N, C-alpha and C positions, 0 to 999 in steps of 0.2 A: 291375729288380733281379734277377728270376729268371734273366735271360740272363747277367748277370755272375756270379751264384752258380754257374751251370752251367759257365762258363769256368774259375772257380777250382777247382771239383771235378775237372774234367778234368785240370788241371795237377798237382794233388797226387796224384790216383789214378795218374797215369802214373809217379810215382816208384818204385812198388813192383814193377813187372813189365816193365821195359825195360832192355836192355843199353845201354851208352853208347859214343859215338864222339866223337873230338875235333872241335871247330869250328875256324874259321880264325884265331881270335884268340889271340895269344901271351900275352895277359894272364891266360888261364885258370890256368896253372900258378903264377902269381905270387900267386894268391889263397890258397894253402895256407900258413899261418903255422906256425912251429915251436911246439911245445907245445900243439897242439890237444887238447882233452880227449877222453877216450874216448867221452863221450856224443855227440860230433860225428862219430864215425867213419862213421855212416850217410851223411852228406853227403860226407865226404871220399872215400869209395869211389866216389862218383858222378862225381868230377872227371875230365875228359879230360886225359891227360898226353901221349899220343902219337896219331898218326894211325892208330890201330888200333881194332879192336873189343875186346870183352872178351877177356882172355888165353885163355879157353877156345875162342875162335873164331879163324879165320884172319885174316891181315892184310886190311884193307879193300881194298888194291890188287889182291887176288886176285879181287874181284868185278868182272869185266871186262864192259864194254859195247862192242859192235862194231856199226859201221854198215854200210851196203850196200857201201861201198868198202873194207871190211876195216880201216878205221882204228879204233883202240880207245882207250878211256879207262876209268876205274874209277868205281865208285859213289861218290857224294858225298852224305853225310847231314848236312853242315854247314848252318848258317844264315847267310845273308849278304843284303845288299840286292838282289843279283841274284836270289836265290830269292824274295824278296818280289815283285819285278816279274813273275816267272813263275808266281805262284800265282793262276791264272785258268783260265777254261774251255779256252783253247788250250794252256795250260802253256808259253807263250812270252812273251817281253817284247813287249807290244803298244803300245809307245811310238808307233809310226808308224801306228797304227790308231785309229779312233774307235768306241767301243762304241755299240750301240743300247740302248734302255731295258731290254730283257729279256735275260738270259743265254741264249745259244743262238741269238740272232738273228745277222744278218750284221754286217759292219763296213764303215764308210766309210774309204777309204784316204786318208791324209794325205800320202803320197809316191807317186811313180811306181815300181811294182814290175814287174820283168821277169826271167824265168828264162833266163839265158844258158847254162845247162848242157844244155839240151834243144832238139832241132829238131823235136819232135813238135807237132801242133796244140795251141793253148792250151786250157785248161780251159773247157768250155762251162758255162753257168749259173754264172757266176763268183762269185755271192754265197755259194756253198757252198764255195768253194775254201779259205777260211781254216781251217774246222773239219775239212775232208776230210784224211784221213791218207794221204799219198803214199808210194810205194814207198821213196823215199830217206829217209823219216822213220822207217821201221820199224827197231827196234833188236834185235840178237841178243845173247845172253849166254853167259858162261862163269863159273860160280860154284862155289866149293868146298863150300858148304852151301846148302840151299834158301833162297830169298830171297822175301820178301813185302813188298809196299808197298800201303798203303791210303790213299786220299785221300777226304776229305769236305769239302763246302763248302755253306753255306746259299745259297739262291737269292733271287729277288726276292719271290716270293709262292707259297705252296702247292706245295712240291716240294723236291727236293734234287739235288745233283750229287755223284756218286761215281766213283771210278776205282780198281779193284782189280787187282792184278798179282801173279803168282806165277811164279817161275823155279826150275828145278832141273836138275842134271846126272844123267842116267840112268847114265852112266859118265863116265870122264875125258874122253872124246872126243865124247860125244853130250849135247846140251843141248836143253831145250825151255822155252818160256814161254807163258803163257796170261793174257789180260787182258780186262777188260770195263769200258767207260766208259759211264755212263748219266746222263741228265739229264731232269728234268721241272720246268718252272717256268711258272706261270700268267701272271705279269706283271701290271702295274698298269693297263694300258689294255685296252679291249675287243678281243676276238678276236686275242690276241697270244701265245697259249700256245706254248711251245717244248719240244721233246722230242728226244732223240737216243739211239741205241744203237750202240756201236762195239765189236765183238768182234775180237780179234786173237790169232793163234796163230803162234808161230815155232819153228823147230827148226834146229839147226846141228850139223854133224858133220865131224870131221877123222879120217882114218884113222890107224892106229898109226904108220905111217912118214910121215904128212903128205903123201902123194902124191895123195890124193883128198880133196876137201872139198866140202860143199854147204851152202847156206843156203836155207831154204824158209819162206814165210809165207802165211797165209790171213787176210784182213781182210774183215769184213762191216760195212758202215756204213749207218745209216739216220737221216735227219733229218726231223722233222715240225715245220712252222711254220704256225700259223694266221696268216693275212695280213689286215690291216685297211686297207692302202693309205695309212696315215697319216691325220692329222687333216684334216677339211674346213675351209674358210676360216673359218667362224663359230667352230669349236672352237679354231682357232689364236688368234683374237682373245680368246676366253674364257681360254685358257691364259696369254697374255701379260698380260692385265689383272690377274692375281693375285687374281681373285675367289675368296673362300674356299669358295664353293659347289663349285668345281671342283678343290679340293685332293684330292678323291677322283677320281683320274684316269679311272676307268671311266665317269664322267659325261660326258666329252668325246666328241663325236660323231666317228665315223671313216667312211671312204669305203665300206667294206663289212664285214659281220659274218659272212659265210658262206663265206669262201675259205680254202683250206688248200693248202700246198705240201709235197710229199713228194719227198725225194731219197734214193736208195738205191744202193749199190755193193757188189759182191762181187769180190774179186781173189785169184787164185792166182799165186804167184811162186816160181820156182826158179832158183837160180844154182849150177851145179856146175862144178868145175875139176879137171883131171887133170895132174899134173906128169910130163912125159915124161923129163926128165933124172934121173939118180940123185942122191939126196940124200946128200952125204958128211959134212956136219956140221949142227949146229943152226942155223947161219946160212948159208943158201944164197946164195952170191955170184953165181953164174952159173946161170941156170935157164931152161927153156923149158916152157911149159904151154899146154894148149888148154882152152877152156871153152865152155859153152852157157848162155844166159840165156833163160828162158821166162816170159812173163807173159800171163795171160788175165784180162780184166776186163769186167764188165757194169755199166753205170750207167744210171739212168733218172731223169727228173724229171717229176713229175706236178703239174699245177695244177688243183684242183677248186673249183667255185663253184656253189652251189645255184641261185642266180638270177643271170642276166646283169646286169652293171653298166653304167650309162651312161658310166662313165669309160673303157670299152673299146669302146664303140660297139655296132653291130649283131652278131647271131649268125647262123649259117647256118640256113636254113629247116629245120623239122622237129625242132629241138633245143630242149629246155627248160632244160638246165643245161650247165655247162662241165666237161669232163673231158679236158684236154689232156695227152698223154704223149709224151715224146721219149726214145728209147733209143740208147745207144752201146755197141757191143761191139767190143773190140779184142783182137787176138792179136799178141804180140810174140815173135819168135825172133831172138836174137843169137848168132852164132858168133864166137868171138874167140881170138886167140893172144896170149900174154904172153911177152916176152923180157926177162929181167933180166940185165944185163951190166955189169961194171965199166967197160968201154970205152964202150959205147953208151948206158948208162943203162937206163931202162925204156921199152919200146916195145910198144904194144898196137894190134892191128889188129882191127877189128870189122866184120862184115857183118851188116846189120840187115834183117830182113823184117818188115814191119808191115802187118797186115790190119785194116781197120776197117769197121764197118757202122753206119750212122746212119739212124734212122727218126724222123721227126717226125709228130705227129698220128697216132701208130701205132695208136690205138684206133678209128680211122675207116678206112673202105674207100678213102678218098682220101689216104692217107698218102703222104709223099714221103721221099726219102732217097738214099743212095748206098752202094755197096759196092765198096771198092778194095783192091788189094794193091800195096804199094810197097816199094822197097828203097833202101838207103843204105850208104855205106862211110865208116868213120871211122878216124882214126889218132890215138892219144894218145901223147905223148912227155914223159918226165920225166928230168931230168938235173941233177946237182949240178955247177955250174961256178963256180970261184973263190969259194967260200963263199956262192953263191946257188943257189936252186932255180929251174930253168926248167921251166915246164909249158905244154904246147901241145896243143890239140885242134882237129882239122880234120874236119868232117863234111860230106858232100855227098850229096844225093839222086840216085840213079842214074836213076830214071824214076818218074813219077807226078806228081800235081797238088798234093798237100797236105803232103808232107814238106818240111821246110825245109833250110837250110844254116847252118853256123856255123863261125867261126874264133875260138878263144880263145887268147890268149898272155898269160902272167903270169910275173913275176919277183919273188921275194921273198927277203929275207935269212933265213938259217937259223942265226944265232948268237944269243947271249944278250947282246948289247950294249945300252946304254941307249937306242939308237935302232934301231927295227925299221921296215922299210918294205916296201911291195909296190906294184908298178905293172903295168899291163897294158892290153890291147886286146881288145875283143869286137866281133865283127861277126856279126849274126844275122838270118836270114830265116825267118819262121814264120807259119803260118796262124793268123789271129786267133781262130778258134773256129768249130765247125760251125754253131752256131745263128745266126751272122751271115750265113751263106751260104743256109741253108734253114731255114724254120720254118713250121709249120702249126698252126692253132688253130681252135676252134669259133667264135671271133670273126672275122668276115670281114676286119677291118682288121689282124689279127695273122697275116698270111700273106705270105711273100715268098720269092723265089728270086733271089738276087743273084750277080753275077759278082764275087767277092771276090779282091782281090790280097793277097799276103803282106805282113805288116808287116816292115819292115826297120829295124834299129837298129844304129847304129855308136856304140860306147862306149869311152871311155878313162877310166881311174881311177888314183888315186894315194892310197895309205894310209900314214900315218905313225903310229908309236907311240913317244912320248917318255915317259921315266920321270917327268919333272917337269912336262911341259906337257899330257899326256894323249894321246888318240887323235884324229887328224884323217883324215877321208875326203873326197876330192874326186872327184865323179862327173859326167862330161859326156857327154850323149847327143844324138844326132841321130836323129829318128824320122821315117820315111817311111811313108806309107799308114796313118797312125794311124786305127784303127777304133773306133767308138763308137756308142752309141744316143743319140738325142735324142727328145724328146716332140713329137708333132704340135702341141702348144700353143706350142712355141717360135716358130712362125711367126705366132702371134696372142698377143702379150704380155698383152692384156686378159683372156684366157681361162685364165690360169695357174691350175692346180689344178682345171681343168674336164675334162681328159682325161689319160689315162695311156697312150695309144696310142704304142708305140715305133717309131722309124724308124731303119734302119741307115744310117750315113754312113761314108765313108772320106775322109780329108782329102787333098786333092791337093798342098798345099804341105807342106814339112817343118816339124817342130817341133824346137827346140833346148832342151834341159833341163839345168839345172845344179843340183847338190845338194852342199852342204858340211855335213858333220856333225862335231861336236866332242863328246867325252866325257872327263870328268875328275872324279875324286873327290879331295876335300881332307879330310885327317884332322887333328883337333886333340884329341889325347888320346883320350877315349872318345866324342867328338863327331865327326861327319863330314857333309860336304855332297857329294852325288852330283849331277853336272850333265850334262845332255845338251841339245845345241842343234843345230838344223837350219835352214839357210838354203836357200831354193829360188827359182829364177827360170826362167820359161818364156818363150822368145822365139817368138811366134806371131802370126798375123794374125787375131785373134779370140779367143774364149773357148771353147776345145775341151778342152785339158788344164788343168783348173782345180785348183790346189793352194794351200794357205796359204804365204805367203812365209816366215813364221817359225813354228817349233815348238820348244818348250822344255819341259824337265822338271827341276825342282830339288827334291831331297829332303834335308832336314835331319833327322838322326836321332842317337840316343844308344844306345850299346851297353855292356852290363856284365853281370856275373854276380852272382847273389844266392843265398840259401839255402846259404851256405858253398860256393859253386861248383857246386851241383847244378843250377841253372837259368841258362841264358844267355838274355838277352832284348834286344830292340831296340824302341825306340819313337821315333816321329817324325812329321813332316808332309811331304807331297809335293804339289807344285803343278805342274800341267800347263797349258800355254797354247798356243793356235795363233791366228794372226791371221785376220781376216775374209776369206772367199773364197766364190766361187760353188760350193758343195759339190754333188756329184752327188746325184741323187734316186733312191731305191730303187723298182724296178718289180717287183711280185710275179709278174706273169704270165710274164715271161721270166727271173725269178730273177736279175736283174742290175740295174745302175745305168744311168741316162741323164744326159747333160749338160744342165744348165740354167743360164741366166745372168740370172735374174730376182730371186733372193733370195740374200743372203749369210748365212752363219752363221759363228760363231766370235767371237773377241775377248772371250771370257769365261774366267775361271780355273776350273780343276777342282782343288779342294783336298780331299785325303784325309788322315785321321789314322789311325795304325796302331800296334798293339802286337804284336810277334812274340816267340815264346819257343821255346826248345829244351830238352827234357829227355830225356837219353839219345838214342834214335833218333826221338823224336817232335818234330815242328815244328808249332807252333800259331800261327794267324794270326787276329787280330781287326782289322777295318778299318771305319772310318767313311767311307763313300764320298760324294763330293760334299757335304762338310760345309757348304759355303757356299751351297747351292742356294737357301735362303730369304733370303739376304742380298743377292744381286746382281741380283735380278729374274728373271723367267721369260723369259730370252732365250737359253736353252741348248737347242741342237738337235744331233742326230746327222746329220740331213739336213733339207732345207727344211720337211717336214711331219711329221717324226718327232722329238719332244722327246727330249733326253738324260735320263739317270737322275736321279731325285730323291735327296735325302738318305736313306741307308739304312745300317744296321749289319749286317755280315756276319761270320760266324765259320767257320773251317775248320781242318783239320789234315792232315798227312802223317805216316804211321806206318810205319816199317820194322821187319820181323822177320827175324832170322837164326836159323833152326832148326838 
């Protein structure tokens, strides 16, 4: 009762000190009836009539958000079902991911993901890739007044999750933003605490005549995860038996209680450009410019363990504990020219110099690694042809061992017809990650030096957007040299869960992967059903790329305004399901997953109940997660030895200020 009282107090207290902005629903203005008495004017003044802020403040469309490619949108403080999906630790829709029990842990992937926009080596220590903030995810701002956003959300146990952001224009041409994202959550199982700190600073400048501009950011990220290796065999039996003694999950035995993984990153990024041609009007139709992009980043992954574990085998002589550290330092310099022409379209030529230094087992005198300097040449082409946008990228490594190649071609309609479509081709060759090639550890069995081939993927895709039938995405991929970890226990099925020693494998035969996704929302007055459905099929000679055949999410919700239009709210139920499959298992020592084909997970529904509300610029979220956990039996897992989340009620809010 105290929790619900707190929720109601937050809602009503927000009424007195927040400006309002319109939400997406046309029904808001219809709620004002003629002849409203003066005593209701307080609520009447809170109703959103236009997509603007309070009349004293500039139009909301002047609060501009700019990405790394200079594409822009404006701030959105509305409340929709899409905002509900993104109100999580990643602040992204995680439909194609499977959470672990504690917030801030890793995610098991339900689909095959690959970045076709880059030819650089793939992210090492892949389990941290989802929470890690990449350069192309950093946003820059242009705001007429200072802008603040505060996010708060409760966690699983003993802690909190916050994200605070502030942006302001020093002058009309110069902007800066500063933000901090912090997390601390103890979790419900032994030795599973999660913590993270992400600091980000950005600044953007355009000269008075717009001939010179730059974007700069600094990002510092740190993730701390206590690692327990999952439940032991006996604890899995105790969990599945639903013995009331083990409803307190901390009583379940885990593989180890003294291991911690630390991942940290610091990155400096600068992109500046100078226009060589004279600017004659506000819209430059023909122009030529030169630019330079610089990025310097250091990352490290540390695995500490007080006492060696039998699950990883023997350690090197003379050592009492485990302290494995791998470091990656990269320096990127790109020099480019941009030609914008009515006749030729937009042509960009990029020369890339990429220096990388990798050290593994770096705290030991026996560390290994490599230091290379490589170069590549890229050409980007964009052109509007017969009402369609043609976009092409060709990149080729000039010399070196680990830079890849790529060819991207896409065509999409650029009109506002009822049918929109996009189709294209991607051909990519990329190093699978430094830690597949070399890795050193205090554990004798966790040391390797492999001759790794580049992964090659050929992809064709077709996307349709029908106004009546929804969005269809068809993706077909052929994967060559698929690279993955397996556990040494895979050769001995009877010893499953007895060892976590990872082994690097590259598949000699090709894989064929098909993914079809459909998204459609149906509205019936104030009710709506939002549907997402994925079908996947992998043609392979064995179980290497293991994914569920079916993934679905269906959300039934009701939307309306109350309190004379002062509050907009949504309430509903969401069901997520994925079919049974051999899910990958998490391996803490290498901070990654390995393939296993001995235990399937899935085939259980994940039902959430939610109530969301919007008052002025404040969005409030109350969610009952995994409501059905006590009804369907303890067969819910995130990976074979890590149970999924139990029933929990969590509350959070996002609060915008316009000063």
